[in-house]
C-alpha positions as CSV (number, residue, x, y, z in Angstrom):
1,X,0.0,0.0,0.0
2,X,1.5,3.4,-1.0
3,X,1.7,6.4,1.2
4,X,-1.1,8.1,-0.7
5,X,-3.4,5.1,-0.2
6,X,-2.6,5.0,3.5
7,X,-3.3,8.7,3.8
8,X,-6.6,8.3,2.0
9,X,-7.6,5.4,4.3
10,X,-6.8,7.4,7.4
11,X,-8.8,10.4,6.0
12,X,-11.8,8.2,5.2
13,X,-11.6,6.5,8.6
14,X,-11.6,9.9,10.4
15,X,-14.5,11.1,8.2
16,X,-16.5,8.0,9.0
17,X,-15.8,8.3,12.7
18,X,-16.9,11.9,12.6
19,X,-20.2,11.0,10.8
20,X,-20.8,8.1,13.2
21,X,-20.3,10.4,16.3
22,X,-22.6,13.0,14.8
23,X,-25.3,10.4,14.2
24,X,-24.9,9.0,17.7
25,X,-25.1,12.5,19.4
26,X,-28.0,13.6,17.1
27,X,-30.1,10.5,17.3
28,X,-29.6,9.2,20.8
29,X,-33.3,9.4,21.6
30,X,-34.5,7.5,18.5
31,X,-32.3,4.4,18.0
32,X,-34.5,3.0,15.1
33,X,-34.2,6.2,13.1
34,X,-30.5,6.4,13.9
35,X,-29.9,2.9,12.6
36,X,-31.7,3.8,9.4
37,X,-29.5,6.9,8.9
38,X,-26.4,4.9,9.7
39,X,-27.3,2.3,7.1
40,X,-27.8,5.0,4.5
41,X,-24.4,6.6,5.3
42,X,-22.7,3.2,5.2
43,X,-24.2,2.5,1.7
44,X,-23.1,6.0,0.5
45,X,-19.6,5.4,1.9
46,X,-19.2,2.0,0.3
47,X,-20.9,3.2,-3.0
48,X,-18.4,6.0,-3.2
49,X,-15.4,3.7,-2.5
50,X,-16.7,1.3,-5.2
51,X,-17.2,4.1,-7.7
52,X,-13.7,5.4,-7.1
53,X,-12.2,2.0,-7.3
54,X,-14.0,1.1,-10.6
55,X,-13.6,4.5,-12.2
56,X,-10.8,3.5,-14.6
57,X,-12.7,0.4,-15.7
58,X,-15.9,2.4,-16.3
59,X,-14.1,5.2,-18.1
60,X,-12.3,2.8,-20.4
61,X,-15.6,1.1,-21.2
62,X,-17.6,4.3,-21.8
63,X,-15.1,6.5,-23.6
64,X,-14.5,6.0,-27.4
65,X,-11.5,4.0,-28.5
66,X,-9.4,3.9,-31.7
67,X,-11.3,2.5,-34.6
68,X,-9.8,0.8,-37.7
69,X,-11.7,0.7,-40.9
70,X,-9.3,-1.6,-42.8
71,X,-11.3,-1.9,-46.0
72,X,-11.4,1.9,-46.3
73,X,-7.8,2.4,-45.0
74,X,-9.0,4.7,-42.3
75,X,-8.1,5.0,-38.6
76,X,-10.1,7.2,-36.1
77,X,-8.5,8.2,-32.8
78,X,-10.4,10.0,-30.0
79,X,-8.7,12.8,-28.1
80,X,-7.9,11.5,-24.6
81,X,-8.5,13.4,-21.3
82,X,-5.0,14.9,-21.4
83,X,-5.6,16.4,-24.9
84,X,-3.3,14.0,-26.8
85,X,-4.1,11.4,-29.4
86,X,-2.9,7.8,-28.7
87,X,-2.7,4.8,-31.0
88,X,-1.8,1.2,-30.3
89,X,0.2,-0.4,-33.1
90,X,1.7,-3.9,-33.3
91,X,5.4,-3.4,-33.6
92,X,7.1,-6.6,-34.7
93,X,4.0,-8.3,-33.3
94,X,4.1,-6.6,-29.9
95,X,1.2,-4.2,-29.0
96,X,2.8,-0.8,-28.5
97,X,1.0,2.4,-27.4
98,X,2.2,5.6,-29.1
99,X,1.3,9.3,-28.6
100,X,0.7,10.8,-32.0
101,X,3.2,13.7,-32.2
102,X,3.1,15.8,-35.4
103,X,6.1,17.7,-34.1
104,X,8.3,14.6,-34.1
105,X,10.0,13.9,-37.3
106,X,10.4,10.1,-36.6
107,X,8.9,7.2,-34.8
108,X,10.7,6.9,-31.4
109,X,10.4,3.9,-29.1
110,X,11.0,3.8,-25.4
111,X,13.6,1.2,-24.3
112,X,10.8,-0.9,-22.8
113,X,8.8,-0.9,-26.0
114,X,11.9,-1.6,-28.1
115,X,12.6,-4.7,-25.9
116,X,9.0,-5.9,-26.2
117,X,9.3,-5.6,-30.0
118,X,12.3,-7.9,-30.0
119,X,15.0,-5.3,-30.1
120,X,17.7,-5.5,-27.4
121,X,18.6,-2.0,-26.1
122,X,22.0,-3.3,-24.8
123,X,22.9,-4.3,-28.4
124,X,21.9,-0.9,-29.9
125,X,24.4,1.8,-30.8
126,X,23.2,5.2,-29.6
127,X,25.0,7.4,-32.1
128,X,22.5,10.0,-33.1
129,X,21.2,12.9,-31.0
130,X,17.6,14.2,-31.0
131,X,16.6,17.6,-29.7
132,X,13.5,17.4,-27.4
133,X,11.7,19.9,-25.2
134,X,13.9,18.6,-22.3
135,X,17.1,19.0,-24.2
136,X,19.1,16.6,-26.3
137,X,19.0,12.8,-26.0
138,X,21.0,10.0,-27.5
139,X,19.1,7.8,-30.0
140,X,19.8,4.5,-31.8
141,X,18.5,4.1,-35.3
142,X,16.6,0.8,-36.0
143,X,14.5,-0.8,-38.7
144,X,11.2,-2.3,-37.5
145,X,10.2,-5.4,-39.5
146,X,6.5,-4.6,-39.3
147,X,4.2,-2.0,-37.9
148,X,0.6,-3.1,-38.1
149,X,-2.8,-1.8,-37.2
150,X,-5.3,-4.5,-38.2
151,X,-5.0,-5.0,-42.0
152,X,-2.9,-1.9,-42.4
153,X,0.8,-3.1,-42.4
154,X,4.0,-1.3,-43.1
155,X,7.2,-3.2,-43.4
156,X,10.8,-2.1,-42.8
157,X,9.9,1.1,-41.0
158,X,12.8,3.3,-39.9
159,X,12.6,4.3,-36.3
160,X,14.8,5.3,-33.3
161,X,15.1,4.0,-29.8
162,X,15.4,6.7,-27.2
163,X,18.4,6.5,-24.9
164,X,16.9,8.7,-22.3
165,X,13.8,8.4,-20.1
166,X,10.5,8.6,-21.9
167,X,7.0,7.4,-20.7
168,X,5.4,6.7,-24.1
169,X,6.7,6.0,-27.5
170,X,6.2,8.8,-30.1
171,X,4.6,8.3,-33.5
172,X,6.1,11.0,-35.7
173,X,5.9,12.1,-39.3
174,X,7.8,9.2,-40.9
175,X,4.7,7.1,-40.1
176,X,2.1,9.8,-40.6
177,X,3.5,10.7,-44.0
178,X,2.3,7.3,-45.2
179,X,-1.3,8.6,-45.0
180,X,-2.9,10.7,-47.7
181,X,-5.0,12.6,-45.2
182,X,-4.5,13.5,-41.5
183,X,-7.4,15.5,-40.1
184,X,-8.3,16.7,-36.7
185,X,-11.9,17.8,-36.0
186,X,-14.5,17.4,-33.3
187,X,-12.1,15.7,-30.9
188,X,-11.1,13.0,-33.4
189,X,-8.0,12.4,-35.5
190,X,-8.6,10.7,-38.8
191,X,-5.8,9.0,-40.7
192,X,-6.8,8.0,-44.2
193,X,-4.7,6.0,-46.7
């Protein structure tokens, strides 16, 4: 259990104790009514805890996801809560989540994503340098055997593996240039071949 979770548990316990004390002081003359109120508060408490615990599952079920219309060569991506567009591609057969970055010139993999795709970061040569918002980082050029999204497959894709720390792989213009149309409207990004 992390420190934040322990803090939340203590806070909720104190809040529950305060509510229980208030109910006992307020309803000491009418125990039946007090038991009813207490049951309602317990249900509210457990309902709130359940809603918070299940929020990520509910949100991922309710919010729109990426859609692939293979016969039309079209991909639709919804804008996420953080304002970015994300896409999951199979890189050398491994599902890899990318943030779509029109400001990046290339496809850039994190070390972890490169390893999942069958590349061994310890065998890579980090010769090139990339300029990022956080300064320059060393990168290693690689060639990805396949990058697929459903029936849309690109072979022998040039990419880089980031030598620095990076949370999510970047999908830059070397991949986006393979589409005839890239459009953003109404909170959706449409990629059309």
